[in-house]
C-alpha positions as CSV (number, residue, x, y, z in Angstrom):
1,X,0.0,0.0,0.0
2,X,1.2,3.5,-0.8
3,X,0.6,7.2,-0.4
4,X,0.3,9.2,-3.6
5,X,1.0,12.9,-3.8
6,X,0.6,15.4,-6.7
7,X,-0.1,19.1,-7.2
8,X,-0.6,22.0,-9.5
9,X,-2.9,20.9,-12.2
10,X,-4.4,24.4,-12.5
11,X,-7.5,22.9,-14.2
12,X,-9.4,25.5,-16.2
13,X,-6.3,27.4,-17.2
14,X,-5.5,25.9,-20.6
15,X,-6.9,25.3,-24.1
16,X,-9.7,22.7,-24.5
17,X,-7.1,20.2,-25.7
18,X,-4.8,20.8,-22.8
19,X,-7.7,20.6,-20.3
20,X,-8.8,17.3,-21.8
21,X,-5.2,16.0,-21.4
22,X,-5.0,17.2,-17.8
23,X,-8.3,15.6,-16.9
24,X,-7.2,12.3,-18.3
25,X,-3.9,12.5,-16.3
26,X,-5.7,13.3,-13.1
27,X,-8.0,10.4,-13.8
28,X,-5.0,8.1,-14.4
29,X,-3.4,8.9,-11.1
30,X,-6.7,8.4,-9.3
31,X,-6.9,5.0,-11.0
32,X,-3.4,4.2,-9.7
33,X,-4.5,5.2,-6.2
34,X,-7.4,2.7,-6.5
35,X,-5.0,-0.1,-7.3
36,X,-2.6,0.1,-4.3
37,X,-3.1,3.4,-2.6
38,X,-4.1,3.9,1.0
39,X,-4.2,7.7,0.8
40,X,-4.1,10.5,-1.8
41,X,-2.6,13.9,-0.9
42,X,-3.2,16.9,-3.3
43,X,-0.7,19.6,-2.5
44,X,-2.8,22.5,-3.8
45,X,-3.8,24.3,-6.9
46,X,-5.8,21.5,-8.4
47,X,-7.9,24.2,-10.0
48,X,-6.6,27.5,-11.4
49,X,-9.3,29.2,-9.5
50,X,-11.6,28.1,-6.7
51,X,-14.0,30.5,-4.9
52,X,-16.9,29.2,-2.9
53,X,-20.3,30.8,-3.1
54,X,-23.0,29.5,-0.9
55,X,-25.2,28.3,-3.7
56,X,-22.9,28.2,-6.8
57,X,-19.9,26.3,-8.1
58,X,-18.0,26.2,-11.5
59,X,-19.9,23.6,-13.5
60,X,-16.9,22.7,-15.7
61,X,-15.1,21.2,-12.7
62,X,-17.8,18.7,-11.9
63,X,-16.1,15.7,-13.6
64,X,-13.0,16.1,-11.4
65,X,-15.0,16.6,-8.3
66,X,-16.9,13.5,-9.0
67,X,-13.7,11.5,-9.3
68,X,-12.6,12.7,-5.9
69,X,-16.0,12.0,-4.4
70,X,-15.9,8.4,-5.8
71,X,-12.4,7.8,-4.4
72,X,-13.4,8.9,-1.0
73,X,-16.5,6.7,-1.2
74,X,-14.3,3.7,-1.8
75,X,-12.7,4.3,1.6
76,X,-9.5,5.9,0.4
77,X,-8.9,9.2,2.3
78,X,-8.1,12.3,0.2
79,X,-6.2,15.1,1.9
80,X,-6.2,18.5,0.2
81,X,-3.5,21.0,1.3
82,X,-4.6,24.5,0.1
83,X,-2.4,26.5,-2.3
84,X,-2.3,30.1,-3.5
85,X,-5.1,29.5,-5.9
86,X,-7.2,27.9,-3.2
87,X,-7.3,30.9,-0.8
88,X,-11.1,31.1,-0.8
89,X,-12.0,27.5,0.1
90,X,-14.7,27.1,2.7
91,X,-16.5,23.8,3.5
92,X,-17.5,22.4,0.1
93,X,-14.6,19.9,-0.2
94,X,-15.2,18.6,3.4
95,X,-19.0,18.7,3.6
96,X,-19.9,17.6,0.0
97,X,-16.9,15.5,-1.1
98,X,-15.7,14.1,2.2
99,X,-12.1,15.4,1.7
100,X,-9.8,16.4,4.5
101,X,-8.8,20.0,4.1
102,X,-5.6,21.4,5.5
103,X,-4.8,25.1,5.4
104,X,-1.2,25.8,4.6
105,X,0.5,22.4,5.4
106,X,0.0,18.8,6.6
107,X,2.3,17.0,9.1
108,X,1.7,13.3,9.3
109,X,3.4,10.0,10.2
110,X,3.7,7.0,7.8
111,X,5.2,3.7,8.9
112,X,7.4,5.5,11.5
113,X,8.4,8.3,9.1
114,X,7.6,11.9,9.8
115,X,6.3,13.8,6.7
116,X,5.9,17.5,6.2
117,X,3.7,18.3,3.2
118,X,3.1,21.8,2.0
119,X,2.1,23.6,-1.2
120,X,4.8,26.2,-0.7
121,X,3.5,29.6,-1.9
122,X,5.4,32.3,0.0
123,X,8.2,30.1,1.3
124,X,10.8,32.3,-0.3
125,X,11.7,35.3,1.9
126,X,12.6,37.1,-1.4
127,X,9.1,36.8,-2.7
128,X,8.0,40.1,-1.1
129,X,5.4,40.9,-3.8
130,X,3.5,37.8,-3.2
131,X,3.6,38.2,0.6
132,X,1.9,41.6,0.2
133,X,-0.7,40.2,-2.3
134,X,-1.6,37.3,0.0
135,X,-2.6,39.6,2.8
136,X,-4.9,41.4,0.4
137,X,-6.5,38.2,-1.0
138,X,-7.0,36.7,2.5
139,X,-8.6,39.8,3.9
140,X,-12.1,38.9,5.1
141,X,-13.5,42.3,4.0
142,X,-12.2,41.8,0.4
143,X,-13.6,38.3,0.3
144,X,-17.0,39.5,1.5
145,X,-17.0,42.2,-1.2
146,X,-16.0,39.9,-3.9
147,X,-18.7,37.4,-3.0
148,X,-21.2,40.2,-3.8
149,X,-20.3,40.0,-7.4
150,X,-22.5,37.7,-9.5
151,X,-20.7,34.4,-10.4
152,X,-20.9,35.1,-14.1
153,X,-18.9,38.3,-13.6
154,X,-16.7,37.1,-10.7
155,X,-15.4,33.8,-12.2
156,X,-14.0,35.2,-15.5
157,X,-12.4,38.1,-13.5
158,X,-10.8,35.6,-11.1
159,X,-9.5,33.4,-13.9
160,X,-7.8,36.5,-15.4
161,X,-6.2,37.3,-12.0
162,X,-5.2,33.6,-11.5
163,X,-3.6,33.5,-14.9
164,X,-1.5,36.6,-14.0
165,X,-0.4,35.0,-10.7
166,X,0.5,31.8,-12.5
167,X,2.6,33.7,-15.1
168,X,4.3,35.5,-12.3
169,X,5.3,32.3,-10.6
170,X,6.5,30.7,-13.9
171,X,8.8,33.7,-14.6
172,X,10.4,33.6,-11.1
173,X,10.3,29.9,-10.2
174,X,14.0,29.3,-10.9
175,X,15.0,32.2,-8.7
176,X,13.4,30.5,-5.7
177,X,14.7,26.9,-6.1
178,X,17.5,27.4,-3.5
179,X,15.1,29.0,-1.0
180,X,12.8,26.0,-1.2
181,X,15.7,23.6,-0.8
182,X,16.9,25.6,2.2
183,X,13.4,25.5,3.7
184,X,13.3,21.7,3.2
185,X,16.7,21.4,5.0
186,X,15.4,23.4,7.9
187,X,12.4,21.1,8.3
188,X,14.6,18.0,8.0
189,X,16.8,19.4,10.8
190,X,13.6,19.6,13.0
191,X,13.3,15.9,12.7
192,X,11.1,15.3,9.7
193,X,12.2,12.5,7.3
194,X,10.5,13.7,4.1
195,X,9.6,17.2,2.9
196,X,7.3,17.4,-0.1
197,X,6.5,20.8,-1.7
198,X,4.6,21.9,-4.8
199,X,4.1,25.4,-6.3
200,X,7.4,25.7,-8.3
201,X,6.1,23.4,-11.1
202,X,9.7,21.9,-11.1
203,X,10.1,18.2,-10.2
204,X,12.9,17.8,-7.7
205,X,14.3,14.8,-5.8
206,X,17.2,15.2,-3.4
207,X,18.5,12.9,-0.7
208,X,20.4,14.3,2.3
209,X,21.9,12.5,5.2
210,X,18.9,13.2,7.4
211,X,16.1,12.8,4.9
212,X,14.6,13.5,1.5
213,X,13.3,16.7,-0.2
214,X,10.9,16.3,-3.1
215,X,9.1,18.9,-5.2
216,X,6.1,17.4,-6.8
217,X,6.4,19.3,-10.1
218,X,3.0,19.8,-11.9
219,X,0.2,18.3,-13.8
220,X,0.5,20.8,-16.7
221,X,3.7,19.8,-18.4
222,X,5.5,17.1,-16.3
223,X,2.6,15.1,-14.9
224,X,4.9,14.1,-12.0
225,X,3.8,12.6,-8.7
226,X,5.3,11.1,-5.6
227,X,4.7,7.6,-4.4
228,X,5.6,6.6,-0.8
229,X,5.7,2.9,0.2
230,X,7.0,1.3,3.3
231,X,10.3,0.6,1.4
232,X,10.8,3.5,-0.9
233,X,10.1,7.1,-1.9
234,X,10.0,7.8,-5.7
235,X,9.3,10.7,-8.0
236,X,7.4,9.3,-11.0
237,X,6.0,10.6,-14.3
238,X,2.8,9.6,-16.1
239,X,3.6,8.9,-19.8
């Protein structure tokens, strides 16, 4: 039995052909989880934009939500660690899908190993622009005001903003690689055995004397994922 981890599909951000491919790849990894998985962890940004209204949801994401609902119904827990495109999650994932939602990070034990799992937005101390933006986006007053917009206006606007955020991250991701490795080393020094981070969209696997650092990559270009068994930790790619 294994734990599977992936992140950063940003569903809804690409062309119809690209979205179809991403959906098929997410479906593939869920099928893998069904074969020998005991848990699935999604390290954020499954959707390019997610904002919860009380009585509305993006209808184009229903097929993916249904896959997650079905996986949970089969008795396989699904953990969702929120990312920077998930700042406006409320209770839909927990109440309607049965997922376990974690704000910011998830610490867990697996077969005697301590895991620190995090999406990773804002980990770099040099990313001052995002630190400022995050405070604005998480402000309760701003969220309340945005919710007053009709969904047919709000969702296209949010997709535009999300696309700008994703482009910003893509342009600067290589500048932050060392900061993310330094963060992983600091957590390993605290006693964790494995650090898994998303957000950068760059698959990374590094072994140190006191543990392993993995960046999950993405489900846009790399279709990379982590598989943890009692005997191994691997970074894999869907063909």
